[in-house]
C-alpha positions as CSV (number, residue, x, y, z in Angstrom):
1,M,86.1,86.3,123.9
2,A,82.5,87.1,123.1
3,E,81.8,90.3,121.2
4,E,80.5,93.1,123.4
5,K,76.9,94.1,122.9
6,Y,75.5,97.6,123.7
7,P,71.8,98.0,124.7
8,I,69.3,100.5,123.3
9,N,66.4,100.7,125.7
10,I,63.0,101.0,124.1
11,W,60.3,101.9,126.6
12,I,57.1,99.9,126.2
13,N,53.7,101.3,126.9
14,E,50.5,99.2,126.9
15,E,49.9,99.8,123.2
16,R,53.4,98.7,122.3
17,Y,53.1,95.7,124.7
18,E,50.0,94.5,122.8
19,K,51.9,94.7,119.5
20,L,54.8,92.8,121.0
21,K,52.5,90.1,122.3
22,E,50.9,89.8,118.9
23,A,54.4,89.3,117.4
24,G,55.2,86.7,120.0
25,L,57.7,88.9,121.8
26,G,55.9,90.0,124.9
27,D,58.1,87.9,127.2
28,M,61.2,89.8,126.0
29,C,60.2,92.9,128.0
30,E,61.7,93.6,131.4
31,E,59.8,95.3,134.2
32,M,61.5,98.5,135.2
33,L,60.4,101.6,137.2
34,A,56.8,101.5,138.6
35,G,55.6,98.9,136.3
36,L,57.1,100.4,133.1
37,K,58.5,97.9,130.7
38,V,61.6,98.1,128.6
39,L,62.8,96.1,125.6
40,R,66.5,96.0,125.0
41,V,67.8,95.9,121.5
42,Y,71.6,95.2,121.2
43,A,74.1,96.7,118.8
44,D,77.6,95.4,118.4
45,E,80.7,97.6,118.3
46,E,80.5,98.4,114.6
47,Q,76.7,99.1,114.8
48,K,77.3,101.3,117.8
49,D,79.7,103.4,115.9
50,K,77.3,103.7,112.9
51,I,74.5,104.8,115.2
52,L,76.6,107.5,116.9
53,K,77.7,108.8,113.5
54,A,74.2,108.7,111.9
55,F,72.5,110.3,114.9
56,P,74.5,113.2,116.4
57,T,72.3,113.5,119.4
58,A,73.0,109.9,120.4
59,K,75.5,109.3,123.2
60,F,77.3,106.2,124.5
61,D,77.3,105.8,128.2
62,S,80.7,104.3,128.7
63,A,80.9,105.0,132.4
64,T,77.9,103.1,133.8
65,T,75.4,101.2,131.7
66,K,77.4,100.8,128.5
67,S,74.2,101.7,126.6
68,I,73.3,103.9,123.7
69,E,71.2,106.8,124.9
70,L,69.5,109.9,123.5
71,L,68.4,108.5,120.2
72,P,65.7,110.7,118.6
73,R,62.1,109.4,119.4
74,D,61.3,108.8,115.7
75,V,64.4,106.6,115.4
76,K,63.4,104.5,118.5
77,D,59.9,104.3,116.9
78,K,61.4,102.9,113.7
79,I,63.5,100.4,115.6
80,F,60.3,99.3,117.5
81,E,58.4,98.9,114.2
82,K,61.2,96.8,112.7
83,I,61.2,94.6,115.8
84,V,57.5,93.9,115.4
85,E,57.8,93.5,111.6
86,K,60.6,90.9,111.9
87,R,59.3,89.4,115.1
88,S,62.9,89.6,116.5
89,V,65.2,92.0,118.4
90,E,68.1,91.0,116.1
91,I,67.3,93.8,113.6
92,M,70.1,96.4,114.0
93,G,72.1,95.3,111.0
94,E,69.1,95.6,108.7
95,F,67.9,98.7,110.4
96,L,71.2,100.5,109.9
97,N,71.3,99.6,106.2
98,A,68.8,102.4,105.6
99,Y,71.4,104.9,107.1
100,E,74.4,104.1,105.0
């Protein structure tokens, strides 16, 4: 059985979209509400637990979307910066190392 993955939604404005395109990741965005774009970064079970422990405001939506919600804005900004730096959305392990 494949390990479950839990999304963190990073909203993408025009400025961020340009950065993603420069990093070769523009096609990873999904169109959402009224032309807004979202980039999904996935955490595994262990990473989800670390996130919820490290950031008390974060919540896990176990009822509907199975996503990690309510992360502080600066944390989402750091996640986005790491995505651009690494040119990949597979960054949660490395990102969370800073919070151990």
